[in-house]
PDB file with one MODEL, atoms N, CA, C and O in Angstrom:
MODEL        1
ATOM      1  N   MET A   1       0.828  -1.158   0.051  1.00  0.00           N
ATOM      2  CA  MET A   1      -0.052   0.011   0.020  1.00  0.00           C
ATOM      3  C   MET A   1       0.872   1.274   0.008  1.00  0.00           C
ATOM      4  O   MET A   1       0.554   2.276  -0.632  1.00  0.00           O
ATOM      5  N   ASP A   2       1.958   1.197   0.692  1.00  0.00           N
ATOM      6  CA  ASP A   2       2.836   2.407   0.739  1.00  0.00           C
ATOM      7  C   ASP A   2       3.332   2.819  -0.633  1.00  0.00           C
ATOM      8  O   ASP A   2       3.359   4.001  -0.976  1.00  0.00           O
ATOM      9  N   GLU A   3       3.739   1.779  -1.441  1.00  0.00           N
ATOM     10  CA  GLU A   3       4.201   2.019  -2.771  1.00  0.00           C
ATOM     11  C   GLU A   3       3.088   2.678  -3.628  1.00  0.00           C
ATOM     12  O   GLU A   3       3.397   3.585  -4.400  1.00  0.00           O
ATOM     13  N   ILE A   4       1.888   2.282  -3.527  1.00  0.00           N
ATOM     14  CA  ILE A   4       0.764   2.835  -4.239  1.00  0.00           C
ATOM     15  C   ILE A   4       0.579   4.307  -3.854  1.00  0.00           C
ATOM     16  O   ILE A   4       0.436   5.179  -4.711  1.00  0.00           O
ATOM     17  N   ASP A   5       0.587   4.565  -2.496  1.00  0.00           N
ATOM     18  CA  ASP A   5       0.442   5.909  -1.962  1.00  0.00           C
ATOM     19  C   ASP A   5       1.557   6.792  -2.516  1.00  0.00           C
ATOM     20  O   ASP A   5       1.299   7.904  -2.977  1.00  0.00           O
ATOM     21  N   ASP A   6       2.824   6.288  -2.472  1.00  0.00           N
ATOM     22  CA  ASP A   6       3.972   7.066  -2.920  1.00  0.00           C
ATOM     23  C   ASP A   6       3.832   7.403  -4.424  1.00  0.00           C
ATOM     24  O   ASP A   6       4.091   8.532  -4.840  1.00  0.00           O
ATOM     25  N   ALA A   7       3.426   6.423  -5.211  1.00  0.00           N
ATOM     26  CA  ALA A   7       3.231   6.658  -6.632  1.00  0.00           C
ATOM     27  C   ALA A   7       2.178   7.716  -6.940  1.00  0.00           C
ATOM     28  O   ALA A   7       2.346   8.575  -7.805  1.00  0.00           O
ATOM     29  N   ALA A   8       1.058   7.607  -6.169  1.00  0.00           N
ATOM     30  CA  ALA A   8      -0.035   8.568  -6.307  1.00  0.00           C
ATOM     31  C   ALA A   8       0.453   9.996  -5.911  1.00  0.00           C
ATOM     32  O   ALA A   8       0.148  10.987  -6.575  1.00  0.00           O
ATOM     33  N   LEU A   9       1.178  10.043  -4.866  1.00  0.00           N
ATOM     34  CA  LEU A   9       1.704  11.415  -4.418  1.00  0.00           C
ATOM     35  C   LEU A   9       2.659  11.943  -5.471  1.00  0.00           C
ATOM     36  O   LEU A   9       2.567  13.120  -5.817  1.00  0.00           O
ATOM     37  N   ALA A  10       3.552  11.159  -5.989  1.00  0.00           N
ATOM     38  CA  ALA A  10       4.478  11.610  -7.020  1.00  0.00           C
ATOM     39  C   ALA A  10       3.732  12.170  -8.288  1.00  0.00           C
ATOM     40  O   ALA A  10       4.059  13.227  -8.828  1.00  0.00           O
ATOM     41  N   VAL A  11       2.780  11.428  -8.682  1.00  0.00           N
ATOM     42  CA  VAL A  11       1.971  11.866  -9.869  1.00  0.00           C
ATOM     43  C   VAL A  11       1.164  13.094  -9.577  1.00  0.00           C
ATOM     44  O   VAL A  11       1.021  13.968 -10.433  1.00  0.00           O
ATOM     45  N   HIS A  12       0.634  13.174  -8.382  1.00  0.00           N
ATOM     46  CA  HIS A  12      -0.084  14.387  -7.978  1.00  0.00           C
ATOM     47  C   HIS A  12       0.800  15.610  -7.940  1.00  0.00           C
ATOM     48  O   HIS A  12       0.417  16.684  -8.402  1.00  0.00           O
ATOM     49  N   GLU A  13       1.992  15.440  -7.384  1.00  0.00           N
ATOM     50  CA  GLU A  13       2.970  16.599  -7.367  1.00  0.00           C
ATOM     51  C   GLU A  13       3.378  16.997  -8.795  1.00  0.00           C
ATOM     52  O   GLU A  13       3.580  18.176  -9.088  1.00  0.00           O
ATOM     53  N   ALA A  14       3.490  16.022  -9.648  1.00  0.00           N
ATOM     54  CA  ALA A  14       3.853  16.370 -10.996  1.00  0.00           C
ATOM     55  C   ALA A  14       2.712  17.102 -11.711  1.00  0.00           C
ATOM     56  O   ALA A  14       2.967  18.033 -12.475  1.00  0.00           O
ATOM     57  N   GLY A  15       1.501  16.710 -11.484  1.00  0.00           N
ATOM     58  CA  GLY A  15       0.380  17.493 -11.968  1.00  0.00           C
ATOM     59  C   GLY A  15       0.312  18.932 -11.533  1.00  0.00           C
ATOM     60  O   GLY A  15       0.031  19.842 -12.312  1.00  0.00           O
ATOM     61  N   LEU A  16       0.595  19.108 -10.197  1.00  0.00           N
ATOM     62  CA  LEU A  16       0.635  20.393  -9.551  1.00  0.00           C
ATOM     63  C   LEU A  16       1.727  21.254 -10.222  1.00  0.00           C
ATOM     64  O   LEU A  16       1.526  22.444 -10.460  1.00  0.00           O
ATOM     65  N   ALA A  17       2.871  20.640 -10.520  1.00  0.00           N
ATOM     66  CA  ALA A  17       3.966  21.354 -11.097  1.00  0.00           C
ATOM     67  C   ALA A  17       3.602  21.886 -12.482  1.00  0.00           C
ATOM     68  O   ALA A  17       3.961  23.002 -12.858  1.00  0.00           O
ATOM     69  N   PHE A  18       2.863  21.032 -13.243  1.00  0.00           N
ATOM     70  CA  PHE A  18       2.445  21.473 -14.586  1.00  0.00           C
ATOM     71  C   PHE A  18       1.340  22.594 -14.490  1.00  0.00           C
ATOM     72  O   PHE A  18       1.331  23.541 -15.276  1.00  0.00           O
ATOM     73  N   ILE A  19       0.447  22.444 -13.525  1.00  0.00           N
ATOM     74  CA  ILE A  19      -0.591  23.531 -13.384  1.00  0.00           C
ATOM     75  C   ILE A  19       0.097  24.824 -12.957  1.00  0.00           C
ATOM     76  O   ILE A  19      -0.250  25.891 -13.464  1.00  0.00           O
ATOM     77  N   GLU A  20       1.056  24.759 -12.045  1.00  0.00           N
ATOM     78  CA  GLU A  20       1.755  25.934 -11.606  1.00  0.00           C
ATOM     79  C   GLU A  20       2.591  26.582 -12.715  1.00  0.00           C
ATOM     80  O   GLU A  20       2.863  27.781 -12.660  1.00  0.00           O
ATOM     81  N   ALA A  21       2.990  25.818 -13.698  1.00  0.00           N
ATOM     82  CA  ALA A  21       3.729  26.312 -14.808  1.00  0.00           C
ATOM     83  C   ALA A  21       2.821  26.883 -15.928  1.00  0.00           C
ATOM     84  O   ALA A  21       3.298  27.457 -16.907  1.00  0.00           O
ATOM     85  N   GLY A  22       1.533  26.706 -15.746  1.00  0.00           N
ATOM     86  CA  GLY A  22       0.537  27.364 -16.652  1.00  0.00           C
ATOM     87  C   GLY A  22      -0.101  26.369 -17.643  1.00  0.00           C
ATOM     88  O   GLY A  22      -0.740  26.805 -18.601  1.00  0.00           O
ATOM     89  N   ALA A  23       0.050  25.079 -17.447  1.00  0.00           N
ATOM     90  CA  ALA A  23      -0.593  24.069 -18.313  1.00  0.00           C
ATOM     91  C   ALA A  23      -2.109  24.203 -18.160  1.00  0.00           C
ATOM     92  O   ALA A  23      -2.643  24.305 -17.056  1.00  0.00           O
ATOM     93  N   GLU A  24      -2.760  24.200 -19.288  1.00  0.00           N
ATOM     94  CA  GLU A  24      -4.201  24.175 -19.260  1.00  0.00           C
ATOM     95  C   GLU A  24      -4.796  22.806 -19.362  1.00  0.00           C
ATOM     96  O   GLU A  24      -5.908  22.564 -18.894  1.00  0.00           O
ATOM     97  N   ARG A  25      -4.048  21.888 -19.984  1.00  0.00           N
ATOM     98  CA  ARG A  25      -4.524  20.552 -20.108  1.00  0.00           C
ATOM     99  C   ARG A  25      -3.325  19.593 -20.099  1.00  0.00           C
ATOM    100  O   ARG A  25      -2.333  19.848 -20.781  1.00  0.00           O
ATOM    101  N   ILE A  26      -3.402  18.547 -19.371  1.00  0.00           N
ATOM    102  CA  ILE A  26      -2.227  17.561 -19.371  1.00  0.00           C
ATOM    103  C   ILE A  26      -2.773  16.181 -19.710  1.00  0.00           C
ATOM    104  O   ILE A  26      -3.940  15.857 -19.491  1.00  0.00           O
ATOM    105  N   GLU A  27      -1.873  15.407 -20.247  1.00  0.00           N
ATOM    106  CA  GLU A  27      -2.196  13.968 -20.488  1.00  0.00           C
ATOM    107  C   GLU A  27      -1.209  13.142 -19.796  1.00  0.00           C
ATOM    108  O   GLU A  27      -0.075  13.568 -19.577  1.00  0.00           O
ATOM    109  N   MET A  28      -1.603  11.955 -19.435  1.00  0.00           N
ATOM    110  CA  MET A  28      -0.756  11.060 -18.678  1.00  0.00           C
ATOM    111  C   MET A  28      -0.791   9.676 -19.280  1.00  0.00           C
ATOM    112  O   MET A  28      -1.851   9.173 -19.651  1.00  0.00           O
ATOM    113  N   GLU A  29       0.356   9.073 -19.373  1.00  0.00           N
ATOM    114  CA  GLU A  29       0.456   7.681 -19.901  1.00  0.00           C
ATOM    115  C   GLU A  29       1.268   6.871 -18.847  1.00  0.00           C
ATOM    116  O   GLU A  29       2.307   7.297 -18.341  1.00  0.00           O
ATOM    117  N   ILE A  30       0.725   5.707 -18.570  1.00  0.00           N
ATOM    118  CA  ILE A  30       1.391   4.829 -17.551  1.00  0.00           C
ATOM    119  C   ILE A  30       1.671   3.498 -18.238  1.00  0.00           C
ATOM    120  O   ILE A  30       0.842   2.902 -18.927  1.00  0.00           O
ATOM    121  N   ASP A  31       2.941   3.074 -17.983  1.00  0.00           N
ATOM    122  CA  ASP A  31       3.414   1.822 -18.500  1.00  0.00           C
ATOM    123  C   ASP A  31       4.058   1.112 -17.333  1.00  0.00           C
ATOM    124  O   ASP A  31       4.734   1.730 -16.510  1.00  0.00           O
ATOM    125  N   GLU A  32       3.834  -0.263 -17.261  1.00  0.00           N
ATOM    126  CA  GLU A  32       4.551  -1.034 -16.242  1.00  0.00           C
ATOM    127  C   GLU A  32       5.655  -1.743 -16.975  1.00  0.00           C
ATOM    128  O   GLU A  32       5.417  -2.511 -17.907  1.00  0.00           O
ATOM    129  N   VAL A  33       6.893  -1.471 -16.531  1.00  0.00           N
ATOM    130  CA  VAL A  33       8.065  -2.078 -17.183  1.00  0.00           C
ATOM    131  C   VAL A  33       8.816  -2.761 -16.109  1.00  0.00           C
ATOM    132  O   VAL A  33       9.338  -2.093 -15.216  1.00  0.00           O
ATOM    133  N   ALA A  34       8.910  -4.120 -16.139  1.00  0.00           N
ATOM    134  CA  ALA A  34       9.584  -4.905 -15.199  1.00  0.00           C
ATOM    135  C   ALA A  34       9.061  -4.553 -13.738  1.00  0.00           C
ATOM    136  O   ALA A  34       7.883  -4.731 -13.428  1.00  0.00           O
ATOM    137  N   GLU A  35       9.943  -4.078 -12.921  1.00  0.00           N
ATOM    138  CA  GLU A  35       9.507  -3.755 -11.550  1.00  0.00           C
ATOM    139  C   GLU A  35       9.323  -2.239 -11.380  1.00  0.00           C
ATOM    140  O   GLU A  35       9.404  -1.717 -10.268  1.00  0.00           O
ATOM    141  N   ASN A  36       9.072  -1.537 -12.507  1.00  0.00           N
ATOM    142  CA  ASN A  36       8.915  -0.080 -12.459  1.00  0.00           C
ATOM    143  C   ASN A  36       7.599   0.285 -13.036  1.00  0.00           C
ATOM    144  O   ASN A  36       7.039  -0.436 -13.862  1.00  0.00           O
ATOM    145  N   LEU A  37       7.101   1.408 -12.603  1.00  0.00           N
ATOM    146  CA  LEU A  37       6.007   2.071 -13.162  1.00  0.00           C
ATOM    147  C   LEU A  37       6.556   3.324 -13.796  1.00  0.00           C
ATOM    148  O   LEU A  37       7.125   4.177 -13.115  1.00  0.00           O
ATOM    149  N   ASP A  38       6.372   3.447 -15.201  1.00  0.00           N
ATOM    150  CA  ASP A  38       6.810   4.595 -15.899  1.00  0.00           C
ATOM    151  C   ASP A  38       5.583   5.451 -16.227  1.00  0.00           C
ATOM    152  O   ASP A  38       4.632   5.002 -16.868  1.00  0.00           O
ATOM    153  N   VAL A  39       5.645   6.699 -15.762  1.00  0.00           N
ATOM    154  CA  VAL A  39       4.528   7.694 -15.959  1.00  0.00           C
ATOM    155  C   VAL A  39       5.094   8.850 -16.797  1.00  0.00           C
ATOM    156  O   VAL A  39       6.094   9.475 -16.445  1.00  0.00           O
ATOM    157  N   THR A  40       4.423   9.098 -17.895  1.00  0.00           N
ATOM    158  CA  THR A  40       4.772  10.214 -18.768  1.00  0.00           C
ATOM    159  C   THR A  40       3.666  11.256 -18.747  1.00  0.00           C
ATOM    160  O   THR A  40       2.540  10.934 -19.126  1.00  0.00           O
ATOM    161  N   ILE A  41       3.921  12.456 -18.335  1.00  0.00           N
ATOM    162  CA  ILE A  41       2.920  13.551 -18.345  1.00  0.00           C
ATOM    163  C   ILE A  41       3.352  14.537 -19.418  1.00  0.00           C
ATOM    164  O   ILE A  41       4.522  14.898 -19.544  1.00  0.00           O
ATOM    165  N   THR A  42       2.361  14.949 -20.176  1.00  0.00           N
ATOM    166  CA  THR A  42       2.636  15.885 -21.327  1.00  0.00           C
ATOM    167  C   THR A  42       1.619  16.945 -21.297  1.00  0.00           C
ATOM    168  O   THR A  42       0.463  16.739 -20.926  1.00  0.00           O
ATOM    169  N   ALA A  43       2.099  18.166 -21.722  1.00  0.00           N
ATOM    170  CA  ALA A  43       1.280  19.349 -21.871  1.00  0.00           C
ATOM    171  C   ALA A  43       1.716  20.050 -23.085  1.00  0.00           C
ATOM    172  O   ALA A  43       2.903  20.053 -23.410  1.00  0.00           O
ATOM    173  N   ASP A  44       0.766  20.672 -23.801  1.00  0.00           N
ATOM    174  CA  ASP A  44       1.071  21.463 -24.995  1.00  0.00           C
ATOM    175  C   ASP A  44       1.805  22.726 -24.523  1.00  0.00           C
ATOM    176  O   ASP A  44       1.511  23.300 -23.475  1.00  0.00           O
ATOM    177  N   GLY A  45       2.772  23.124 -25.353  1.00  0.00           N
ATOM    178  CA  GLY A  45       3.518  24.356 -25.141  1.00  0.00           C
ATOM    179  C   GLY A  45       4.791  24.150 -24.409  1.00  0.00           C
ATOM    180  O   GLY A  45       4.991  23.115 -23.773  1.00  0.00           O
ATOM    181  N   LYS A  46       5.664  25.120 -24.484  1.00  0.00           N
ATOM    182  CA  LYS A  46       6.949  25.045 -23.750  1.00  0.00           C
ATOM    183  C   LYS A  46       6.697  25.659 -22.370  1.00  0.00           C
ATOM    184  O   LYS A  46       6.494  26.869 -22.276  1.00  0.00           O
ATOM    185  N   LEU A  47       6.703  24.896 -21.348  1.00  0.00           N
ATOM    186  CA  LEU A  47       6.471  25.279 -19.957  1.00  0.00           C
ATOM    187  C   LEU A  47       7.834  25.366 -19.232  1.00  0.00           C
ATOM    188  O   LEU A  47       8.786  24.639 -19.515  1.00  0.00           O
ATOM    189  N   ASP A  48       7.846  26.307 -18.284  1.00  0.00           N
ATOM    190  CA  ASP A  48       8.975  26.427 -17.458  1.00  0.00           C
ATOM    191  C   ASP A  48       8.699  25.776 -16.096  1.00  0.00           C
ATOM    192  O   ASP A  48       8.257  26.418 -15.144  1.00  0.00           O
ATOM    193  N   LEU A  49       8.986  24.456 -16.055  1.00  0.00           N
ATOM    194  CA  LEU A  49       8.737  23.765 -14.773  1.00  0.00           C
ATOM    195  C   LEU A  49       9.727  24.128 -13.758  1.00  0.00           C
ATOM    196  O   LEU A  49      10.929  24.106 -14.024  1.00  0.00           O
ATOM    197  N   ALA A  50       9.251  24.483 -12.537  1.00  0.00           N
ATOM    198  CA  ALA A  50      10.134  24.933 -11.438  1.00  0.00           C
ATOM    199  C   ALA A  50      10.817  23.718 -10.779  1.00  0.00           C
ATOM    200  O   ALA A  50      10.288  23.161  -9.818  1.00  0.00           O
ATOM    201  N   LEU A  51      11.953  23.321 -11.278  1.00  0.00           N
ATOM    202  CA  LEU A  51      12.634  22.098 -10.793  1.00  0.00           C
ATOM    203  C   LEU A  51      13.153  22.256  -9.375  1.00  0.00           C
ATOM    204  O   LEU A  51      13.467  21.263  -8.718  1.00  0.00           O
ATOM    205  N   ASP A  52      13.250  23.519  -8.880  1.00  0.00           N
ATOM    206  CA  ASP A  52      13.658  23.731  -7.479  1.00  0.00           C
ATOM    207  C   ASP A  52      12.492  23.860  -6.486  1.00  0.00           C
ATOM    208  O   ASP A  52      12.693  24.237  -5.331  1.00  0.00           O
ATOM    209  N   SER A  53      11.262  23.540  -6.951  1.00  0.00           N
ATOM    210  CA  SER A  53      10.142  23.696  -6.124  1.00  0.00           C
ATOM    211  C   SER A  53       9.921  22.553  -5.202  1.00  0.00           C
ATOM    212  O   SER A  53      10.565  21.518  -5.377  1.00  0.00           O
ATOM    213  N   MET A  54       9.038  22.659  -4.207  1.00  0.00           N
ATOM    214  CA  MET A  54       8.744  21.582  -3.219  1.00  0.00           C
ATOM    215  C   MET A  54       8.237  20.350  -3.968  1.00  0.00           C
ATOM    216  O   MET A  54       8.576  19.217  -3.625  1.00  0.00           O
ATOM    217  N   SER A  55       7.408  20.592  -5.011  1.00  0.00           N
ATOM    218  CA  SER A  55       6.852  19.453  -5.804  1.00  0.00           C
ATOM    219  C   SER A  55       7.980  18.574  -6.309  1.00  0.00           C
ATOM    220  O   SER A  55       7.919  17.350  -6.198  1.00  0.00           O
ATOM    221  N   PHE A  56       9.000  19.195  -6.858  1.00  0.00           N
ATOM    222  CA  PHE A  56      10.074  18.348  -7.376  1.00  0.00           C
ATOM    223  C   PHE A  56      10.940  17.773  -6.379  1.00  0.00           C
ATOM    224  O   PHE A  56      11.559  16.737  -6.622  1.00  0.00           O
ATOM    225  N   ARG A  57      11.037  18.422  -5.177  1.00  0.00           N
ATOM    226  CA  ARG A  57      11.805  17.682  -4.094  1.00  0.00           C
ATOM    227  C   ARG A  57      11.048  16.513  -3.707  1.00  0.00           C
ATOM    228  O   ARG A  57      11.667  15.484  -3.435  1.00  0.00           O
ATOM    229  N   ILE A  58       9.704  16.542  -3.645  1.00  0.00           N
ATOM    230  CA  ILE A  58       8.914  15.339  -3.303  1.00  0.00           C
ATOM    231  C   ILE A  58       9.011  14.305  -4.390  1.00  0.00           C
ATOM    232  O   ILE A  58       9.151  13.117  -4.100  1.00  0.00           O
ATOM    233  N   ILE A  59       8.940  14.730  -5.654  1.00  0.00           N
ATOM    234  CA  ILE A  59       9.053  13.781  -6.729  1.00  0.00           C
ATOM    235  C   ILE A  59      10.418  13.100  -6.737  1.00  0.00           C
ATOM    236  O   ILE A  59      10.514  11.896  -6.974  1.00  0.00           O
ATOM    237  N   GLU A  60      11.495  13.889  -6.473  1.00  0.00           N
ATOM    238  CA  GLU A  60      12.773  13.277  -6.423  1.00  0.00           C
ATOM    239  C   GLU A  60      12.920  12.241  -5.294  1.00  0.00           C
ATOM    240  O   GLU A  60      13.597  11.229  -5.477  1.00  0.00           O
ATOM    241  N   THR A  61      12.302  12.479  -4.148  1.00  0.00           N
ATOM    242  CA  THR A  61      12.273  11.574  -3.038  1.00  0.00           C
ATOM    243  C   THR A  61      11.485  10.280  -3.298  1.00  0.00           C
ATOM    244  O   THR A  61      11.859   9.218  -2.800  1.00  0.00           O
ATOM    245  N   LEU A  62      10.434  10.365  -4.050  1.00  0.00           N
ATOM    246  CA  LEU A  62       9.509   9.212  -4.178  1.00  0.00           C
ATOM    247  C   LEU A  62       9.770   8.438  -5.485  1.00  0.00           C
ATOM    248  O   LEU A  62       9.174   7.378  -5.681  1.00  0.00           O
ATOM    249  N   THR A  63      10.626   8.923  -6.369  1.00  0.00           N
ATOM    250  CA  THR A  63      10.827   8.205  -7.622  1.00  0.00           C
ATOM    251  C   THR A  63      12.235   7.674  -7.742  1.00  0.00           C
ATOM    252  O   THR A  63      13.162   8.167  -7.100  1.00  0.00           O
ATOM    253  N   GLU A  64      12.382   6.648  -8.585  1.00  0.00           N
ATOM    254  CA  GLU A  64      13.683   6.123  -8.895  1.00  0.00           C
ATOM    255  C   GLU A  64      14.502   7.200  -9.739  1.00  0.00           C
ATOM    256  O   GLU A  64      15.696   7.409  -9.522  1.00  0.00           O
ATOM    257  N   SER A  65      13.802   7.837 -10.672  1.00  0.00           N
ATOM    258  CA  SER A  65      14.342   8.879 -11.443  1.00  0.00           C
ATOM    259  C   SER A  65      13.222   9.664 -12.125  1.00  0.00           C
ATOM    260  O   SER A  65      12.068   9.240 -12.182  1.00  0.00           O
ATOM    261  N   PHE A  66      13.631  10.852 -12.648  1.00  0.00           N
ATOM    262  CA  PHE A  66      12.676  11.657 -13.444  1.00  0.00           C
ATOM    263  C   PHE A  66      13.465  12.430 -14.433  1.00  0.00           C
ATOM    264  O   PHE A  66      14.645  12.714 -14.227  1.00  0.00           O
ATOM    265  N   GLU A  67      12.796  12.787 -15.549  1.00  0.00           N
ATOM    266  CA  GLU A  67      13.489  13.701 -16.528  1.00  0.00           C
ATOM    267  C   GLU A  67      12.416  14.497 -17.180  1.00  0.00           C
ATOM    268  O   GLU A  67      11.281  14.055 -17.358  1.00  0.00           O
ATOM    269  N   THR A  68      12.824  15.729 -17.544  1.00  0.00           N
ATOM    270  CA  THR A  68      11.917  16.656 -18.298  1.00  0.00           C
ATOM    271  C   THR A  68      12.469  16.821 -19.684  1.00  0.00           C
ATOM    272  O   THR A  68      13.652  16.627 -19.964  1.00  0.00           O
ATOM    273  N   GLY A  69      11.528  17.197 -20.546  1.00  0.00           N
ATOM    274  CA  GLY A  69      11.929  17.403 -21.898  1.00  0.00           C
ATOM    275  C   GLY A  69      10.943  18.318 -22.634  1.00  0.00           C
ATOM    276  O   GLY A  69       9.820  18.520 -22.172  1.00  0.00           O
ATOM    277  N   ALA A  70      11.368  18.877 -23.791  1.00  0.00           N
ATOM    278  CA  ALA A  70      10.512  19.594 -24.594  1.00  0.00           C
ATOM    279  C   ALA A  70      10.752  19.342 -26.072  1.00  0.00           C
ATOM    280  O   ALA A  70      11.877  19.508 -26.545  1.00  0.00           O
ATOM    281  N   ALA A  71       9.749  18.954 -26.796  1.00  0.00           N
ATOM    282  CA  ALA A  71       9.840  18.647 -28.191  1.00  0.00           C
ATOM    283  C   ALA A  71       8.460  18.673 -28.869  1.00  0.00           C
ATOM    284  O   ALA A  71       7.422  18.357 -28.288  1.00  0.00           O
ATOM    285  N   ASP A  72       8.534  19.065 -30.111  1.00  0.00           N
ATOM    286  CA  ASP A  72       7.260  19.136 -30.887  1.00  0.00           C
ATOM    287  C   ASP A  72       6.197  20.027 -30.281  1.00  0.00           C
ATOM    288  O   ASP A  72       5.003  19.746 -30.387  1.00  0.00           O
ATOM    289  N   GLY A  73       6.629  21.089 -29.653  1.00  0.00           N
ATOM    290  CA  GLY A  73       5.688  22.047 -29.039  1.00  0.00           C
ATOM    291  C   GLY A  73       5.008  21.538 -27.796  1.00  0.00           C
ATOM    292  O   GLY A  73       3.904  21.972 -27.469  1.00  0.00           O
ATOM    293  N   ALA A  74       5.679  20.581 -27.064  1.00  0.00           N
ATOM    294  CA  ALA A  74       5.054  20.074 -25.884  1.00  0.00           C
ATOM    295  C   ALA A  74       6.178  19.950 -24.823  1.00  0.00           C
ATOM    296  O   ALA A  74       7.365  19.872 -25.142  1.00  0.00           O
ATOM    297  N   THR A  75       5.742  19.937 -23.562  1.00  0.00           N
ATOM    298  CA  THR A  75       6.603  19.683 -22.422  1.00  0.00           C
ATOM    299  C   THR A  75       6.277  18.336 -21.810  1.00  0.00           C
ATOM    300  O   THR A  75       5.104  18.020 -21.611  1.00  0.00           O
ATOM    301  N   THR A  76       7.285  17.537 -21.508  1.00  0.00           N
ATOM    302  CA  THR A  76       7.047  16.272 -20.899  1.00  0.00           C
ATOM    303  C   THR A  76       7.838  16.094 -19.606  1.00  0.00           C
ATOM    304  O   THR A  76       8.895  16.695 -19.411  1.00  0.00           O
ATOM    305  N   LEU A  77       7.301  15.262 -18.742  1.00  0.00           N
ATOM    306  CA  LEU A  77       7.953  14.862 -17.571  1.00  0.00           C
ATOM    307  C   LEU A  77       7.761  13.339 -17.437  1.00  0.00           C
ATOM    308  O   LEU A  77       6.631  12.851 -17.429  1.00  0.00           O
ATOM    309  N   ARG A  78       8.871  12.599 -17.333  1.00  0.00           N
ATOM    310  CA  ARG A  78       8.786  11.209 -17.186  1.00  0.00           C
ATOM    311  C   ARG A  78       9.269  10.762 -15.757  1.00  0.00           C
ATOM    312  O   ARG A  78      10.357  11.119 -15.307  1.00  0.00           O
ATOM    313  N   LEU A  79       8.424   9.988 -15.101  1.00  0.00           N
ATOM    314  CA  LEU A  79       8.735   9.546 -13.770  1.00  0.00           C
ATOM    315  C   LEU A  79       8.964   7.989 -13.835  1.00  0.00           C
ATOM    316  O   LEU A  79       8.218   7.279 -14.510  1.00  0.00           O
ATOM    317  N   ARG A  80       9.922   7.529 -13.179  1.00  0.00           N
ATOM    318  CA  ARG A  80      10.162   6.044 -13.055  1.00  0.00           C
ATOM    319  C   ARG A  80       9.944   5.787 -11.554  1.00  0.00           C
ATOM    320  O   ARG A  80      10.695   6.302 -10.726  1.00  0.00           O
ATOM    321  N   ILE A  81       8.965   5.028 -11.215  1.00  0.00           N
ATOM    322  CA  ILE A  81       8.615   4.672  -9.851  1.00  0.00           C
ATOM    323  C   ILE A  81       8.940   3.178  -9.679  1.00  0.00           C
ATOM    324  O   ILE A  81       8.428   2.332 -10.412  1.00  0.00           O
ATOM    325  N   ARG A  82       9.773   2.883  -8.728  1.00  0.00           N
ATOM    326  CA  ARG A  82      10.183   1.485  -8.473  1.00  0.00           C
ATOM    327  C   ARG A  82       9.018   0.793  -7.660  1.00  0.00           C
ATOM    328  O   ARG A  82       8.472   1.361  -6.714  1.00  0.00           O
ATOM    329  N   LEU A  83       8.703  -0.371  -8.060  1.00  0.00           N
ATOM    330  CA  LEU A  83       7.649  -1.197  -7.369  1.00  0.00           C
ATOM    331  C   LEU A  83       8.348  -2.436  -6.797  1.00  0.00           C
ATOM    332  O   LEU A  83       9.394  -2.860  -7.290  1.00  0.00           O
ATOM    333  N   GLY A  84       7.757  -2.996  -5.766  1.00  0.00           N
ATOM    334  CA  GLY A  84       8.261  -4.273  -5.224  1.00  0.00           C
ATOM    335  C   GLY A  84       9.495  -4.155  -4.465  1.00  0.00           C
ATOM    336  O   GLY A  84      10.279  -5.104  -4.453  1.00  0.00           O
ATOM    337  N   THR A  85       9.758  -3.015  -3.791  1.00  0.00           N
ATOM    338  CA  THR A  85      11.034  -2.930  -3.040  1.00  0.00           C
ATOM    339  C   THR A  85      10.757  -3.236  -1.568  1.00  0.00           C
ATOM    340  O   THR A  85      11.678  -3.224  -0.751  1.00  0.00           O
TER     341      THR A  85
ENDMDL
END
């Protein structure tokens, strides 16, 4: 149960980071890969995500890794959440 709560909190904080950066609409894709849950969040436009915010400190604590990117007029955030630890 703790892993599910941690994953939900990490995704929630990622959504907040997008909203705070001005996203009007976000999309989320979830893939289970081996012992990881990979979550990709995308929003249209080039957003300035505040990587030094409390949301990203929480994300960094709860995830195995995360990366941000911008391509094709969209901003993405990929979270890798370890399961089964």
